N, C-alpha and C positions, 0 to 999 in steps of 0.2 A: 595545500594540494587540492585540486578539484577532482571529484571522483571520476570525472570523464577522462582524467589523465592517468588513471591507475593501470589499466591493462594495455601495455604497449606491445610493440613487436608483432608477433604472429597473431596474438589474440585481437589486437586492434585491427589488423588487416582482415581477419575473419569477420569482425563486427561490421567493418565497412562493406564487405561483400554482401553480408546479410541485409544491411540497410538498403543497399542498392537494389537487391532483389525485391525487398519489401516495397520499394517505391513503385515497382511495376505491377503490384497487385491491385486488382479492382476491388470495389466494395462488394459485399455479399460473400457467398461461399468461396473458400480458397480454391485456386485452380487445382484440377485433378481430384476434386472431392468425389468420394465414392463411399456409400454406406456399407458397413459401419466405418466411420472415419478413423483411419489408422493413426492419425495424429493424436487421438485420445488413447493413451497406452495403459493397458491393465497389467500391473506387475504382480498383483496378489488378489486372490479371490475376495478379499475384504473390500476391494475397490469395485463395488457393485453400482457405480454411479454413471457409467457410460450409457448414453441413450443411443441405441443402434441406428435409428433413422434421424439423428441430429448431427449437424456438422459445425465446425468452427467457422464463424463469419467475421469478416472485417466490416465494422459498422461505421467507422469514421477514420479519417486520416488527414495529414497535412499539418502536424504539430511538431514542435522541436523536442519536447520531452514530456510525455503525458504521465500524470501521476494522480494519486489521491482520489480514486473514484468513489462516489457515494450515490445510491439510488433512492429516489423519492417515489414510493409506490402510490402515495395519494395524488401525486401529480403526473405520474407516468413518464418520468424522465431521469436521466443520468447526468450527474455533474462530475467534472474532473478538472484538475489543474494542468495547464500547459505552462510549466514554470518559466522557461526562458522567454516566452512571449508575454509573460506577466498578465495572465488572464485565466479565468475559469470558464470552461466550455459547458454547453448543454446539448444533449442528444434526446430527442423525443422518440417515442415508440413508433411514430410514422416515418422515422429516419431523418427528420430535419435536424441540422446542427447549427448552433448559433453561439455567440459570445454571451455568457450569462453575466460575467463581471469583467470589464476591462480594468486595468490598473489594480490588480488584485494583491499588490505588494508581494509579488512572487510567491503566491500561495503554494503550499505543498499538500499535506494531508487534509482530508475532509471527512466529517462524519455527521451524524444527527444526534441530538440529545433526545431524551425520552419524551420531550414535548414536540419533537419533530423539527426543531430548529437546526439550521446549518451551523456547524462548528468548523473553523478553519485554522490551520497553522500557517502563519505568514513568515516567510524568510526575511524579507527586507525590513519589516518593522519589528521583527523578533518578538512576536506575540501570538496569543491564541485569541480568536474573536468568535462572537456569536452573531448571526444575522437574525434579527427580529422579524416577526411576521410583516411589519410595515416596511422592511428593507433597511432599517437602521442597523448600524454595526456597533456592537457593544464589545469593548475590550475586556476580556476576562482576566488576562494576566500578561504582563510584559517584563516583570522584574521579580527577582527572588532575593531576599535579604538586601534589598536596596541596589542590586546589580542587575543589568539587563540580561535577559535570557540569551542563550547562544543564537539559536534559530530553530524554534519548534518544528518538528518534522511530521509526526503522526499522532492521532488522537482517537480515543475510544471513550464511551460513556457507560458506566455501570448502572445497574437497576436502581441504586440508591441516588442516582443523578450525579455521582462523583465523576469528575473528568480526569482521565489518566492520559498523559502525553509524554513523548520522548523529546529530548533536546540535544541532538548530536552536534549541531553547529555547521552543517553543510552550507547553509545559506550565507555564512560569513567567510567561507573559504575563498571566494572569488566573486567576480562580477556577473557570471553567466546566470546564476540562480539567486541573485540577491546583491550583496555588496561586500567588499572585503573589509573585515574588521577584526578586532581582537576579542577572543573569548575571555570573559571574566569569571565564568563559572565552570565547574567540571561537567563532563557529559553525564546526563542523568535521566531518570524517569521520575516524573512528578505526579502527585495526586492533588487535584484542586477541588475544594468544596465550593460549588458556585453559590451556595446560600450565604456563606460567611466570607468568601473571597480568600480564604486561607489555603495556602499550598504547603505541601511537605514533600521532602525527598523520600521516595520509596525504593529506589535502586540506584546504585552507582557502582563504579568498577567495571562497567560495560564499555568496551572501547568506543563504539559508536552506536548507541541504541537507536533503532530505526522503527520499522513497523511493529505494531503490537495488537494483540487480540485476546479476549477472554474465552475460556472454555464455556460451553453452554450453561453450566451451573455456576460459573464465575468463581470457582474454587482455584483455578489456575490462570495465570497471566503469561502469555507467550510474548517474547520480545526478540526481534531479529537484531543481531549484532553484525554490522557491516564494517567493522574496524579494519578489515582487509584493505580498505581504501587508504588507510594511513599506517599500514604495516602491522595491523592487529589481527583479530580473529574474524572468522566467518562462520557463524552458527546461529541456531535458534535456542534461546534460553527459556526455561520454564520456572516460574515462581509459584509458590503456594500463597494464595491470598487469605490473609487473616485480618478481616475488617479493613482498616485503613493502612495496613502495612503488608510487606512481602517478606516471605521467609523461604528457605529451601532452594536457593539458587542452584540450578543444575542445567546441564546441556541436554536439550531435547533432541536436536538433530544437528548434524554437521556434515562433513565431506562435501561442502559446496566449493571450496577453493579449487582452482584459482578464480572461480566466480563467486557470487554470493546471492543470497535472497534478501529482499527488501521489504515488500508488503506482505501482510498476513490476514487471513480470515479463517473462521471456524464454521463448520456446519452443525446441524442439530445432532449428529451422531458423535460429535467431539473430534472429528478429523481436522487437521490443520492444513489449509491450502496456502501455499506461499509462492511468490514470484521467483523466477530464476533467470540468471543471465550473466553477462560480462565475461564469458569464457568460451567454451565450446559451443558453436552455433547450434549443434544438434541438441543441446540441453536448454536452449532458450524456451521460456514458457512458464508453466506452472507445475509444481509438485504437490502431491497430496500425501500427508503422513497420518497414519493411524494414531490414536491416543497413546499407544505404546511407544511411538517414535519410529515405527517401521515405515519405510517408503512403500506405498502401495499403488500409486498411479502417477502418470505424467500427462500433461497437455503440451504438445509441441507447437510453438509459434515461430513465424519467420523473423521475429524481432525480439530483442532483449526486453523482457517483461519487468516492469517496475512495481506494479501494484494490482490489486484486484478487489472485487466485492461481489456479493450475491445481490441479485435484483430481479426485476420483472414482477408482475402481479402476484406470482406464487413464490417468490424468493428462490426460484430454481434455475435461474440463468446466471452464469458466471461471466462477469464483465472484467476484462483484463486490459489495463493500460500498458502498452508496450512500445516504447520509443516514440515513433511518429504516428502511431495508430491506436485505435481501440478495437479489441476483438471481443466476441461473445460466443458462448456455447451453452446449450441446455444440459443440465446434469440431473441425475435422479436422486437429488437430495435438496435440502433447503438451507439457506444461511441461518446461522444462529443469532446474528445481530438483529435487533429490533430498534426502532420501528422499521 
């Protein structure tokens, strides 16, 4: 089953209506913008991140399914995957948009390692790669125990250079975001040591592990479970990080169904910012959860949001990949992820 087939009936009709409305939006501030932007919703006084004279902007559009954003502060640009179009896009701070990589092997999640290199999860080739400074692509992992990975989805890097990634298999569910194939491994979260090339399973039993992010102190790993696409759960799990293993699996946030959250990032205060969509159009956008798991704020977008990242020169601008477009808004915090 393709995840785009999950929400049928009224939900699908609502999504179609929202997409049609989004197609009419221009670049720049959304229509009807007035400070303070009511689309940035404060639910709790702990959400002190709304900038009164900053609005949500649509910075790029014309994609089929935008995913996996990552910001390069040293270059002043944002990269993201346009999965069905099989390419990675680039947006410069001057507003110029171009193709960064054609034939990206239906890439999904992107991040940077501690040396600043691009890491990418590729659906079609079922692997995680690293782009070297000279542009050469190094395959970091494509098999485990002699079997091909399902289709790596999202990736983060810890301060010890270890690479943690999810492998839910969406890229082999059909032809739209990869190719149809049979999974030979369970859906899992892996930890890869790039120095030795050795990988280990750190979490399984998650229906469809998707986006993931560390808390600022790296003592907690958050993982989105989008198992709802295949009749499973829809929540964010939290694990205690103990060196190269995870313990204490627990539900951090739920109540997403009939929609679900996909991508995650944390800020320097330990809040978890996550994408939201696939159900009520009024809930499309981003949610912000306090470290306690309480929902404290929302950002409302006119399209289903897939993923997000913090960027800009000060790491205080939230970039959101949402269906056919990329949106951005300044917030009064900074992303925890470095570089």
